[in-house]
N, C-alpha and C positions, 0 to 999 in steps of 0.2 A: 536456526537462530537468525531471523531476518534483520537483526541489528547487532553489530559486533561489540559495542560498548556504550555505557551511559554517556560518556563524554561526547561521542560523535552524535548521539541523539540530542544532547543539549546544544551542540553547535547548529544542528538543523533547526531547532526551535528558536535559537538566538537570531538566526537569519530572519525568521518571521517577525520577531520583535523589533529588530533594527529597521526592518522595512515597513513598520507601522501597520502590519496586518493584524486584524482582529481575529483571534483564535482562542480556543480553550482546550486543554488536555482533558480527555474524557475519563480516564481511569489509570490506575497503576502509576501515578505521578511520583510516588516514593521511589520507584525503581530507577528513576532518572538520576538518583543519588546513590542508591544502594547496589544497583546492578541487577542482573537477571532479566533485563528488559527484552521483549520481543519486538513487535512492531509498535509504533507510536501512533495512538489514535487521537486525532483532534477534530473539532468541528470548526468550520470557517464561515465567515460572513459573505465572502464573494467567491466567484468562480475560481476553482483551483488552477485552471490553466492560466488565468490572468495573474494569480498569485505566484505561480512558478516564474512567469516573465518578470514580475516585480522583484522577487526575492533573489533571482539568479545572481546578480552582482554581489549581494551580501554573502551568499553561499560560496561564491568563487573566492572571496576574500578569506574565508575560513577553510579553504581547501576542499570544498565539496562541489561535485558536479551531478546534476540530475541526469540519469542515464536511461531510465525506462519509466513510462507512465502506464497505468493500468486502470482504465475506467471500468469499474466493477458493479455499478448500480446506476439507476436512472438519475436524472438531474445531472449535476456536475461532479458527483462523488467519484474520487479516484485515489489511487495509491501512486506515489512517486518514490522511486528508489534513487538514493543519493550515494555516491561513492567518492572515496579519497582518490587523489591523482594516481596513486600506484595500484589502485584496485584492492588493497588489502583490508580496507574498512568500508562499512556501508551501513545505511539505515533505511528501513521501510517506514515511510510516513504516510499514514492513511488520513485523507482529508474528507470528512463528511460535509457535503453541501447539498441539502435537500430542504428547501424552504417550506414546501407544502407537506412534508412527511409522507411522500408517496413511495419511498424506497422500501427495501426489504425489512428494515427495522421499524418503519412507520414513525420516525422521530423527526421533528422539525429542527433543522440545524441552527436557525436563528435563535430559537428558545434556549438551546444549549450555550451558544455564545453569550447570550444575555444573562446567563446564570453564573458567569465566571466570577471567581473570587480573585480580586486583583492581587498580583504579586509578581516577582521576577519571572515566574512561569505561571500563567493563569490556569486555574483548574476549576472544574465545575463544582458547585455546592453539592452537599450530600443528597438532598432529595432528587436533584437532576441526575446525579451519578447513578443512583439506585434505579431510577426510572429507565435510563438509557441501558444499563446493564441487564435489567430484567428483560426488556424487549430483545436485546441482542442474544442473550442466553436461550430464550425461548425459540428464536429463529434458528439458532445453531443446534438446538436439541441438547443443550448442556443441562439436563434436568437435575443432575447431582448437585449443582451449585445453587439451585433455586431456594432451598431451605436456608442456606447461609445468607442469601440476600434478604430473605424474610426476617431472619434474626437481626440483621442490621436495620431493617426498616422499622422494627419494633421500638427502636431507640429514637425515632424521628417523630415529631408531632404530626398527627394525622393531617391537619390542615396544610402543613407544608408539603406532604406527599401528594395530596389532592391538587394543590396549586401547581406543583411541578408536572403532574400527570396531564392536567388540562393544558398547561402551556406547551408541553412537548408533543402531546399526542392528540389533543382535541377532545379528550374525555377523561373521566376519573377512573376508568376501568383498570388501568395499570396500577394505580394506587390501591384499589380494592384487592387486586391480586397479591400485591406485595404485603398487604396487611392480613392476608389469609381470609378475607371476607367471602371470596368466591374462588372456586377452582377453575372456572371458565377463563381461558386465556383470551385476552383482547385480540381483536383482529389485527394481524400484522400486514403492512403494505406488501403487495405482491406485484412482481413485474408481469405485465401482460405478455402472453405467449408471442404475440406479434412483435413486441418490443424485444423479447429475447432472441427471436429469429433475426430481426434487423441487426442486433448487436453482433450475433454470430457471423452474419454475412459481412458486416463491416470489418470484423476481426480477420476474416479470411482474406479480404481484399487489402486490408491495411494491418498486417500482423503487429502485435504489440511487443513481441520478442525480437531477438537479434541473432543473425547468423554471421559469424566471422570465421575466416579460414586462416590457419596458422601453418606455415610450412614445416615447422619443427614440432614433433609430437611432445617432446619434453616440455617445451614452453607452453603448448596447449594444455597439458595436464596441470602445470603449475598455475596457469591462469584460471583454470576451472577450480582449483583448490582455493584460490583467493576469492573468486566470485561466489562460490557456494556458501560462504559465510553469511550472506545476506540476500541473495536472490532465491526465488522460489524454486526455479529449475535451472540447472546447469548440466549440460551433457557434452561429451566429446566423442569423436569417432573418425576413422579414416573414410575418405571418399572411395567408393568402389570403382571398378573399371566401367567403361562407358555403358555396356548393356544394362547394368543395374542401377545407374545413377538416378533415374526418375523415380523408380520404386523406392530406392533408399531415401530420397528427399521426402516423399510423402509419408514414409514410415518413421523416419528419424528426425528430420529437420522441422518439417511443418508443425507437428504437434508441439514442439518446443517454442516455435515462434508464435503460436496461437496463445501461449501463456506468457507471463512476465518472466521470461527466461532467456538464456543464451545458449546457442549451440556452437561449439568450437570444433570445426572439422580440421583435419591435418593431412599431410602427405600431398599427393598430386592434386592439382586444382581441377574443379569440374570442367568437363569438356563439352557438355550439352545440358540444356535445360536451365532451371533457375540458378542464379549465381549468388554468392555471399555478398553481404553489404560491404565488407572490407576484407582485403587480403593483407595479412601481417607477415613480414619477413625480417624481423629484427634480430639482432645478435644477442640480446639479453632479455630476461623476463621483465625487468623494470621498463625497458624501452617498449616492449610489447604491451604491457599493462597501460602505460601512459598513452600510447596511441589508441588502444581500444577504448579506454574511458573517454578520451577526447572525441573520437568519432561517434561513439554512442551518444555523447552529450549533444552533438550537432543535430541528432534526429528528434530531440525533445523541443517542443515549441518554446520560443523565447530566445 
């Protein structure tokens, strides 16, 4: 569950609103009140990195710190993970920023933002929501939900679906698929292999995850329990003796830091090779959590 509660998700969105960021919630807005929310998907009008810099003070006032960012598509699209000061709560905020619709969903972010229904929390209108979800589910291979989306589309005027499809994807193909006029699925934006290779290389040189060392195993395990409520990957483990440290790093730590996750080593500190970003030697779990969240936050731009 990448978001621990609806309340913390609303605080993350409130920070965007207070900072006058134009954004729109793309689906599952009712879960912001009802619960059962996973990640929070929004489209934004400007570069998410600049948004993080702008919104950071508002998030800080509500007790949230951005601790990891995960650029997962071309353009500026990324995920930011926000955590409470004690690490016990967090939210995964996905920010779609793709003006030309060249990313994996092939949807133009500005069209989504422009489709917002104004309110305390802006949400996309129904034609835009269905168009976006259709493209997303096709890409992810969620074929079992496509019939349900078509059933919803049947209640929408055809001209509204066609307008949304043209605005968001550049053609009416997605509207025709939603209406069951064709079984052929519209071409979805694909990342060029060279771009994927460049992204992988950059991730190796500049890992998106985090490695922290905690001297006390009990504290390391409790930290992992807190962080695993909202981070994709959280692992712990002791550092082996010198001869095995390099192999251990490449087998255990590096795969975690290549993902939006945290590796918490414990016991003796490494004596050779790569070193953790921070070494924690606190007396209590709360002190350890506070220091970890603070130091992780310093690595996020802004």
